VEXBA-304074 format. One record per residue (C-alpha): x, y, z; residue in one letter. Coordinates in steps of 0.1 Angstrom, whole numbers, plus 2048, in hexadecimal, padded with zeros to 3 digits. Each point is the difference from the previous one (the first is absolute). Last residue first. Layout:
N
XYZA...
***
This chain:
1161
9D8F66A0EE8167F881EI7F67ED820F81A7FC81CR7F77E2816I8027FF826N7DE810805D7F27E57E8P8077E681BN8087DB7F7A8017EB81FG7F47DF7F1K7E680F7E8K7F88217EEY7E78017E3V80281C7E6F7E38057E7E7FC8117DDQ8258047F9V80981A7E5N80281C81AE81D7ED810Y8178097E3G81F7FA815R8017EC821I81C804818E80E7EF820A7F27DD7FEV80F7E981AN7E480181BD7EE7E07F8G7E67F77E5E7F381B7E8I7E37F47EBI7FA8147E0V7DD7FF7F0R7F48087DCK81F8117F3M8008187E2E8228007EET8228107FAG80481781EN7FC7E3819F82480180DD80A7EC820I81E808816M80D7E981CS81080F81FG8097DF811D8097E67E6Y8117E7817K7DF7FD813N7EF7F27E1K7E78157ECT7DC7F37FFK7EF8187E7I7E07EE7F6T7F08097DEL7DC7F87F9D7F57FC7DBT7E38117F0D8108217F3E8227EF803F7FC7F07DEG7FF8227F0D826801800G81D80F815Y8107FC822F82280D80BE8137ED81BA81A80681BY80B7EB81FH7F37DD7FAG7E37EA80BQ7E58087E6F7E17EA801V7E88007E2V7DB7F6804G7EC7E2809N7EE7FE7DEK81D8077E9I7EF8027DFN81480F7E3S7F180F7E1S7FD821812A8258057FEH81780181FL8208137FDT8187FC81DV822811803S8157F081BA81980781BS80A7E981DE7F27E27ECE7E77EA813N7E18047EBI7E37E880AI7E47FA7E7L7E07F180FK7E57E97F1G80D7FE7DCT7F780B7DDK81A8147EDV7F280C7DEN81981C7FEH81880A81CL81D8177F9D8177FC81EY821812802V8197F1819K81D80D814D7F78237F4F8198187F0A7E68167EEP7F87F57DCQ80F8127E2E7E680B7E7P7FA7E57E6E8148057E0E7EF80D7E1P7FA7E57E5D8188027E2G80F7DD804P7DD7F1802Q7F07F081FE7E17EB7F8G80A7E1814E81580581FG7F37E0810E7E77F07E7K8197E87F3K80A7EF821L7DB7F980AD8067ED820V7EB7E380FQ8087F9824V8007E0815M8037F6825V8027DC80DP7F27F7822D81A7F3819H8007E1816D8037EA7E2S7ED7E57EDA7DE803810R7E77EA7EFG7E47FD81AA8117E4813M820815802D7EC819815T7F18207F4F800826805D8258057F6A7FF7EA7E2N7EA80A7E2I7FA825807H80C80F7DFL80C824804V7FA8147E0D81181F7F2I7FA8157E1E81C8167F3T7FF81B7E6E7FC81D818E81C7F4816V8197F97E3L814821800N8037FE826N8157E17FES7ED7E280BV7FE7EE822L7F07DE805I7FD7F3823H7FF7E1815D800804826L7DD80F804V7EC7F681FQ7E27EC80DS8057FC825N7F57DF80EG8227F580EQ8108087DFF7EC8017E0L80F8097DEY7F88137E0T7EA81D80DY7EF81E7F0R7DF7F37F2D7EA81081BS81581F7FCE7FA8037DBE8238007EFV8118217F9L8197FD81DN8097DE7F2M80C8127E0M81F80C813N80C81E7EBT8248057F5M81781D7F9L7FE81981DK8067E681BG7EC7E07FBE81B7E980EH80481781EI7DB800806R8007DA7FEL8197FD81CS7F081C815E7E17EA802S7DD80A7F5F7FE7E57E5E80D7E6818F8207ED802D80E7DE7F7N80880D7DDF7F37E17EDD8048097DCG7FC81A7E5V81281F7F2S7F680E7DEV8158197EDV7F98107DEN81C8177F6A7F68237F4D81A812816P81C7EA7F1N822803811E7F481281EA7E17E9801K8157E1800I81780C81BE7E280B815E7F27DE7FDV8217F280DF80181981CD7DC7F5809Y80C7DC803V81D80A817V7EA816815N7E57E6804A81A7E680BI80C81881BE7DD80680CH7FA7DA7FFR81E7FB816Q7F381981AE7DD7F17FFE80C7DF810S80180F822A7DB806803Y7FD804825V7DD7FB80FP7F3819819P8027EE816Q8187E3802T7F17E080FS7EC7F97E1G7DC8067F5F80A8137E1L81F7EB7FBP82580A801T8128047DFD81E7E97FCG7F47EE7E1S7EC81A7ECK80F7F27E0S81B8107EAN7F580D7DEW7F57EA7E4H8018157E0N7FB7FD7DBV80981E7EAL7F28057DEV80F8167E6V7E98087E3V8068057DBS7E68077E4E8007F37DDG7E47E7806Q80E7F5821F8267FF807D80B7F5823F81C80C817Q8087EB81FA80A80B823A8047E881DL7FE80B824P8197EE818K7F07EA81AR80B803824S81C7F4816N8128217FBD7ED8157E6F80682280FA8257F7802A8038087DBD8107E27EDM7E17FA7EBP7FE8237F2D7E07F97ECI8037DE7EFR8007FD7DAG7EA7F07E6P80A80D7E8N821811808H80A8237F8T7DB80A800L7F78147E1K7F88247F6G82480A7F9D80C7F3822E7EE7F181EY8137EC81BG7FE7DC80EV8177F781DA8157E17FCT8007E781ET7E77E57F7A8058027DAD7F38167E4G7F27F67DEA8128117E3P7F081E7EEM7F78037DBG7DD7F3802E7E180D812T7EF7E280FL7E17F87EBS7DB806804V7DF7F17F3R8087DE7F1E81E7FE817P7E97FF81EN81580B81EY8097EF822L817815815F8167FB81EG804804826V8167EA816R8007E681CI8207EC803N7EF7E180FA81F7F6815N7F280F820P7DD80E7FCA7FF8257F8G81E8177FFG81380B7E1D8237F4807Q7FB7DA804N8127F87DFV80781E7EAE7E08097EDP7F67F17DED7F581B7E8I7DF7FB7EFN7EC8097E1A7E57E67F6Y7EE7F57E1E7DB7FA800Y7EF7E57ECR7DD80E7FDP7E37F4816G7E97E27FEG8067F1822A81A7E87F3D81381E7F2V7FF811822I80C7DF810A81D8007E6Q80A82380AI8007F7825L8167E27FBR8178137E9E80581B81AY8087E781BS8177ED7E8E81481F7F8N804809824A8267FC806A80C809823A8167E2806D7F97E3818G7F27F8822A7DC7F7802D7E981E809Q7F38027DCG8127EA7E8N7FC8147E1N806822810D7E4813811Q7E881A7F0V7F381681CE7F681D7E9T7F28017DDV7FD81F7E9G7E97F67E5I80080F7DDV7E67FB7E5D7E57F6818P7EE7DE7F9S7DB807807Q806808825M7E77E880FD7FF7E67E5Q8247FD7F3V81680E81CF7EA7F481CA7FC7DE7F1R8257FC7FEA804809824L7E67E5809K8117E67EAQ822807810A7F07FD823K7F07DF7F7D8217F37F2D80E805823S81D817809T8147F181DE8027DB7F6S7FD80B7DCR821812801N7FD8157E0N7FC81F815S7E581980BF804811822N7E1816802E7F98097DCL7FE825806N7EF80F7E2Y8038217EDS7EF8067DFA8078147E1I7E78047E3T80A8157E2L7E68117EAE7FB7FD7DBD7EC7DF800E7EA80B81DK7F87EB81EK7E1808813E80D805823I7E77F281AT8177E3808T7F17E080DV7F67FD824E8007E581BP7DE7FD811E7F480E821A7DB7FA806N8007F4824G7FE7DD80FE7EF7FC822V8147EF81CH7F27FB823K8017DA7FEE8238017F3Q80981581EM7F67E5819Y8127E57ECD820815801Y7FF805825D80682380EA81D81580DY7FB8257FEI8208127F5K81681C80CY81B8067E6N8257FE7F9Q8037DB7F9F7EE7F7820G7E880E81AY7E27F0812N7DC808805V7E67E4805V7E47F77E9G7DB8077FAQ7EC8097E0I7DD80D801P8008057E4G7FF7F57DBT8227FF7EFF8028137DFR8147FE7E0D80C8217F1G8257F77FCT8017DB7F9A7FD7E1816V8097DD7F4E80A7ED820F81D7E97F6D817811819R7E67F881BA80C7DC800E82280C80CY7F281781AN7EA7E6810D7F681980DY7FA8227F2L812821807K7E981E7FCF8098247F9Q7EA81F807I80981F7EDR7F781F813D8228117FFP7FB8077DAN82380E7F8A7F28237F8N8138207F9D8167F77E2E7E77E77F4T7FD7DA804L7E07F67EFR7E47EB80FV7F27E27EDG7DD7FA7F1G8077F47DDH8018227EFI81381081DT7F381881AD7EF7EE81DT7E7810817E7FE7F0822R7DC7F4807E80A7DB7FDE81E803818L8227FB7EFV8127E17F7T8217EE7FDI8007DA7FFL81D7EA809D8087DC7F5G82080A7F0H7ED8187E9E7DB8037FCQ7F881C7E7P7FF82480CA7E681880CV7E97E580DA7DF80F80DK7F37FB823V7DF7F780FT7FF807826G81F7FD816V8047ED821E81D7FE818V80F7E6818L81F80F810M8257F87FDG8098247F8E7E1816803L81181F80ES81C7F97E7E7E88037E3W7F582380BF82480A807D80A7FA7DCI7E08107F4A809821812D7E3817808E7E97EE81AE81B7E7809P81781C80DD81F7F3812F8168207FFE8258027F7A7FC7E37E8F8118147E4S7E481B804D7EC7FE7E0N7F87DB7FDD7EA7ED7E7I7E981E7FAV7E18087ECA7E77E3804T8017F7824P7EA7E1808L7E480B819N7E88027E2D7FE7DA800D8147E6813I7EA7EF81AI8137F181EI7F67DC805P7EC7F581EQ8157E8815P7FA7DB7F7L7E77EC815P8107E3814V8027DE7EFD81C7F3817S80B809823E821806813V8187F47E5V82380580EE81D80C7EBI823800810V8208107F3G8217FB812G8158057E2R8017DB7F6D7DA800801D7FE81C7E7R7E881A80DA80F81F7EFN7E5819807I7FC8187E3Q8028247F6T8058037DBV81E8127F1P7FE81C7E7L8127FB7DFD81E8107F0T8217F6811E7F57E0811Q7EC7F77E1K81E8037E8T8107DE7FAD7E47EA80AY7E58127ECY7E37FF817G7EC7ED81BD8047FE825I81781E806H8007FE826F7FA81781DE8027EB820D7EC7F681EV80E7E0810T7E97E380AG7E27F4813T7DE7FE7EFV7DE7F9810R7E57F47E9V7DB8037F8L7FB7EA7E2D7E980D7E5G8177F97E2I8147E1809E81E7F9815V81A7E4802N81D8177F9A8137F97E0A8247F6803R81A8117EBN80081F816G7E2808816T7FA8247F7Y7E281380FV7F281F7EEV7EC819815L7DF810800G7F081B817E81281C7EES805821813T7F58207EFN7DB7FA804P804804826N7E27F3814D8127E180CD7F77DC7F8K7F77E781CL7DB7FA7F9E8077FD7DAD8187E3805P82380B7F7T80C7F37DEQ8147E37F3F8137FB7E0H8117DF7F8F8227F87F2Y8167E47F3N8218057EFG80D7E77E6S7F68167E3G7E581680EL7E57EC811Q7DD80980BY7E680281CV7E681C805Y7EA80E81BT80C7EF820V7F081081EV817812819G8127FE822Q824808807I80B7E781AG82480A803T81681B7F1V8268007F9F8098237F5T8158077E1G7E881A7F2D7E980A81DL7F98247F4P7F67EF7DFS80B8117E0E7EA8127E7H7F081681BS7E4802819E8067E1814G8007DC7F1Q8097EE820I7E8813816H7E57FB7E6H8067DA802I7F77FF824Q8147FD820M7EC7F181DG7DD80780EA80E7FD823E8208137F7Q7EC81D7F2D8178107E6F81981B804V8118177E7T82280C80CY81681B7F3T82480480BF8138217FBT825806807T80D82280BI8258047F8A8197F881BS80C81A819D82580A7FDE8177F081AL81080D820G7E27F9815E7EA7E67F0K7DF8047ECT7EA7E97ECG7E18097EBY7DC7F37FEA7E08057EEK7E47E6805V7E18027EAT7E37EC80EM7E17ED7F5H7F17F2820E80B7EA81EE8268047FDV8127FA821L822811800I81C7EA80EP81680F81CG81181F80DT7FE8187E3Y80282480BL7E38157F5Q8018167E1G7EE8227FBA81A8167EFQ81B7E87F4T7E57E67FDP7EF8147E4D7DB7F7802E7F17E17EEG7EA7F681CN8167E5810T81E81480AT8247F6807Y820806813Y81C7E7800I81F802816E8227F47F5A8147E9816D80F7ED7E3A7F880C7DDT7EF7E37EES7DE810806T7E17F080ES7DA802800L7E97E380AT7DC7FF7F4V7E77EC814E7E27F17EET7DE806810G7ED8047E0A8107E97E6A81980E7E8I80080F7DDT81F8127F6G81E81380ES81B7EB810A7F97E781CP81880880FS80A8247FCA8218117F6T80E82180CV81B80F7EAS82480080CQ80C81C817V8198157EDV825801807S8017DD7F2D7FA80E7DDD7F37EB7E4A7F67E3816V7EC7E77EBI7F17E3814D7E381580AA7F68027DBA7F67DB800N80F7DD801R82180A7F0P80E7E47E9I8257FB800I8107F07E2Q8177E37F6F8037F87DBD8067E07EDD7DB7F47FFR7EF81681AY8117FD822Q7EF81281DQ80B81481EV7E280F811I7FE825807G81081E810T80F81E7EEI816819813A80F8227FDD7F48037DCY81580F7E4T7EB80E7E4T80B7FE7DBG7E27EB7F6V7E1808815A7EB7E9815L7DA807804D7F97DF811L7E07F87EDM80C7EC7E2G7F27E1810T81F7E97FFE81981C807D81F7EB7FCR82280D80BV81C7EE7EDL8257FD808F8218117F8E81B80181BT80D82180EG7DE80780FD7F07FC7DET7DE7FE7EFA7F27F57DFT7DB806805Y7E57E77F4N7DD80F7FCA7DD7F1803W7DC8087F6G8037F97DBN8268027FBG81C817808E8267FB7FEQ812819815V822810803S81A80A81AQ7EF7FE822L81880981CT7FE7EC820V81180E820D7F47E3817Q7F37DE7F9I7E67F1817T7F67DC801A7E27E9805L80E7DE7F6K7F27ED7E1S8237F77F3E81C809819N8177E37F9E7F58007DBE80E8227FBN7FA825806L81F804815Q8138147E5D7E581B803G807805825T7EC7F281CL7EF80C820V7E97E480BA7DC80C806P7F27FF823V7E87E3804P7DB8067FBV7EB7FD820G7F67E1814V7DC7FF7F6Q7EF7E180EE8057DE7EFN7F37F57DFN8027DA7FCE7FF7E77E3K7FF81A7E4I8007F07DEE81A8087E5A7FC7F67DCN8258097FCQ81A80681AL8168157EAQ8248027F5L80481C7E7L8137F57E1N7E480A7E8N7E97EA815F8127E7815E7F17E4814G7F87F4823L7DE7F1804N7E980D81CG7FA802825S7FC81F816V804809825T7FA824806I80C81D816E7EC81E7F6D8148217FFG7F280B7DEL7DE7F27FBQ7F37DE7F5V7E37F37EBN8137EE7E4L7FB8127DFS8258037F8S8017DC7F2P81D7F8805Y81880581DI82380E7FCA81C7F6819I81580F81BA81E7F4815A80C7F3822T7EF81681BE7DF7FC7EED7F38107E0Q7E08037ECI7F880F7DEH7DE8017EEI8017FE7DAT7F080E7E1N7F8825807K814801820L7F47F8823K81F806816A8117F6821T7EA7E380BV8117EF81DI80C7DC7FCG7F87DB803K8087E67E6V7F07E17F1T8107EF7E2A7F77EB7E2E8187FA7E4G81C8157F3T81C81880DG80A7EC81FQ81A81B809A7E481A7FFR7EB7EB817A81D7FC818D805826800A7DB805806I8017EA81ES7ED7E07FBL7DF7F680FV7FD7DA7FFE7E87ED7EAV7F37E080FP80F7E17EFE7F17F47E0E7ED7E07FFP8137E57EDN7F57FD7DCP7E17EB7F8E8057E17ECT7F97FB7DBP7F87DD7F4E81D7EF7EES8047FD7DAG82480E802D7FD8237F0M811819818T8058247F7H81A81B805S8048257FAG7E280C814L7F77ED820Y80D81B817N7EA81B7F1F7E1802815T7F28237FAD7DC7F6806K7FC7E1814P8057DD7F2H7E97E97EBS80A7DE7F5T7F57F87DCW7F07E47ECE7DC7FD80CA80181C81AE80381B7E5P7DD7F77F2A7FE80F7DDF7DF7FC7EDA8047F77DCD80A81B7E6D8257F77FCI7FE7DA7FAV8257F77FDT8077FD825D8257F4801G8107DF805S8157EF81BL7EE80B820I80C7EA81DD81781C80ES7E3818806N8038207EDR80881E817V7E681C803L80A821811T7E2815808V7F0823801D7E77F97E5K7FF7E17E9L7DD7F580BN7F18227F5E7E97F37E5I7FC8157E0R7F37EA7E3V80C7F97DDG81F7EC808V8007ED821Q820801815G8227EF7FBI8097F17DFS8157E57F0D80A7F07DFI7EA8167E8V80C7FC7DCE80F81E7EDG8227F07FCA8017FA825N7E7814815K7FD80B824L7E081180BV7FB81A81CV7DE80880FP7F882380ED7EA80281FD81A80781BG81181A7EBN81A7FB7E4F81E8167F8N8187E47F7I7F17FE7DDV80A8237F6S81A80A81AT81C7E77FAN8227F980FE80C7DD7F6L8167E8814D7F8808824G80F7F081FV80D820810A7E48147F0K7E77F0818I813808820A8098227F1D7DC80B802V7EB8037E0A8028207EBD80C7EF7E0K7E57E5802H80D7DD7FFY8037E27E9L8127E2810V80D7E27ECF8057E0814V81A7E47FBE7FC7DB804G8077F97DBD81381D7F0D7EE81F7F3L80E8107E0K7FC8247F4G7E28147F5S7DC80780CL7E58137EEK7EA817815V7DB8067FDS7E681A809Q7DA803800S7FB7DD7F2P7DD7F97F4E7E27F6816K80481E816A7F37FE824G81381E80DN8227F67F1S80A7E07EDY8267FE802L8157EA7E9E8217EE804L8137F47E1S8157E37F7Y8117F67DFT820812808S8037EE822L8157E37F2D7FC7E481AV81C7EB80FQ7F77DC809E7EE7EC81BG7DF8127FBT7FF810823G8068237F4N7EF819818Y7F18237F9L7FE81A81CE7E881E7FDI807820815A7EE81E80FK80B81681DN7F58207EFF7EC80E81ES7F77E3816S8027DD7F5G7F37EB7E3E81A7E47FDI7FB7E17EBY8167E1801E8067E17EBS7F08097DFI8087E17ECI8187F77E4L7F97E17EBD7F87DB803E80C7FE823A8167E480EV7FA7F1823S8047DC7F6N826800808E7FB811821E80A824804A81181081ES8038237F4V81481E80CT7FB8197E5A81B8117EBT7F88257FAV80080C7DCA81C8177F7P7FB826803M
***
């Protein structure tokens, strides 16, 4: 858009030295603009100019925008927000949402070649003297304010105009004269809605009847036309005749009267009869009217989170929008009539039904009865009106929950509700089929005492008053904070007004938009606003689909919100003590069907949402991350070496307690490790964000409570042997040669881990290696990334490794865009060498195995298989070590992105990402099987970040009959490589072919997962390492030795010597297990398959638990081969036990019944 020419009467001596800020608009919603004026007497090149925003008291720029183009003398240049009204856009030059997104306390600075030439506001402080105002620079101001941090007094150089004054924008006068007041405005007249629509922009006052209260708009109409009103929180009811003022403007092509204020609300006059239209009449002429379309067929649907858009036709195609997802419409159905509001959204016209009563599926049936007000919490003494859209139908109802078709009374007038009541009603009319019975449930509150917070919260995860405008809700402020540009406070019912129901929270969040409320902790306040369920904090692209919403009152002043301080310095409500009342076994076990805070942790926290709570001393089970702490109560037993809690197949640790600290950015420098303590009592308020309930508390407060623990990063326990091969797996967490993304500090920490902590392994499978330029655009080459890491290792005193790598196709392997993440190898050429005689592979060629060798070295495993879409392709390499050969596979399987969280809105959680990992596991296992078919004695090791757990189906598939996951042999307290939301878990594994199990030693080095960056953390994963004796395997066999007897066809044969671990879990469907006395499995062996035989003297003092899965109903267990100390049977899936006489003791748990088991000697 060209710059707008100003009308200027300039005197010869009225010449400015440089550009100035000539106008500032901070209006309602996104009505924001900055005008610049050129009064220099010559054309100005804008390319050297920039405009900067200093948000929330910042001393450095928060946002900036560079200008471009030319600005002639006497012209203005207008920057405007993209969602401003058309009156602003009409004179605008540059659309911008970074700088032109200021609030009333955010200064703006204009610079030329980096030098300040003008400013508005005071940098470094937050003073709301730029709020809800239009400021026009006085005509005698010839130069800008270049001192940006001095006090700003608007009256000194500016003329102030009311909010949403736009008629000065687009021109400026600089003539050296004193400013004069504009002529007083004429009294505003009430326009017909048709005239207001024709006006299109600017201020307007109209009068009409309320026909609908939709999710985002109210609609009114008179005898001439209809129009949308915003916001939707105005206190009006259907049928009210109201006079309302506001600013006309379009939002997504829908004309609205925005920032509306009610001037008059007349008596109920009734809702007008809908206009009968056809689909081709859904147009601008009928926009916002209440209309009925007949014989509507729904053809298809596009569904979102809580909404659905139906493509419909009555001969002309149009949209039917279900904006709440509650209308129960069905594709393929033809409806006799659909009533609703005609709306335009961008380029499409649609009809939006107000409720289920607007849907007439069959006009031979009486339409369902509706109630006003609808079900929910109401004041005692409220009258409920029943109606049906079927003319002349009679309504019968009951108020005690009985069937109205049997015991109903004829409805003749409003029902007075004095106490909790359930109304059931149906409609009937001669010649038509009776309507279905409709139920309305009302919870009442004492009108004299007023509605309380517990009425708003209710006994569920969503408020019964969601969408309701409430007034004068009373509570004591318990916490105040800011998230982004949003301002919030918590308030809580005074103790003398709380109810006796522990299932209803007495706390609530209040949202005031980008303007902080003038309240302090300890203020008794009354709050007016709209109740809604909102995702306050979370991943912006997924939180609406995965997270739970928070019940809040939206008290923004531009939405009708009011906050009144009644009294200051009142005592805070007593906090709820969290101790043994916190559920420890279950997050949710009924898919939200029952609200059960005593059993379900997700319901427990919801019953405290918004409230002040207190815990005793707590223990950190994870390092500080993103300013959050994750803890458990002091008396809770932890189960990792540093004091964490392990994620297991049957325990997700529901009793974790998470804290979010404020200031959250400062708190990210808080050095807290797993095992640290915080001395109680500790108080905070309960909220929800980023997939978890959290206690909000101040950073300074928690620093005072902090007691450091004893956790220290480890060095390997493996004693390196000259004749044994060491192989490690390490996720480098996005390592590249781009130093702006991967710091030298990170490179040095990684190198230290290789050299000091792991003692320079012979072969290292590395994951998350990025290309040379990281996330900057370019090709996929990573040679510089590898070389940078190798040199860092040399600088740390380690060997000069060589690397094996295949560059992926650009942006085909997932991870950060343009970074081309991949897997690869580092190997020490002084100890091992790549087997020669095979060419290196490429990104698309599949590696094979022939004549004892890989066909490519290195080579990618089936890279074109669909299983690897948008995921890393495993890399195979063959190494020679002291005359022995080993094939090593390095993996980085698809992430858990797409899985729903443990404390999310979907219960039970859905792990959609598993399916791809199952496919990948099968491809990798097929490759191992190919190697073993060609060479049964081949040594195979598979390492990497598998993004799945040791007990998962993915790893079980990879193990199959040929491989053993060495992580299952690690001591339980040591068995984790990663922490996520406080759960210590295994994502990194090393599997070896079964012929290597007895000759392999494994070690997990906890150097990262339990620590912060400040403590030396270099990655979010811990490395894993094994030492393998390749020569000992098969040693001693001679050509004349007799063959071993053929083994039964088991999925897996275990022969366990010298195994020392906490618990051994066997997932195979069938297994033969021999446990020798040299092994020590202190917490016993668990078998979860269908058939097993047990041997070995190790079972004489080792417990065995049979915990077969439901899919293995009818399992058989054979003890004929050994003496058993104790066998624990869990569940009712075991059908037969053989050799029972060899078992000293049977224990039956979780529904197991010996009467249902067949015992055979």
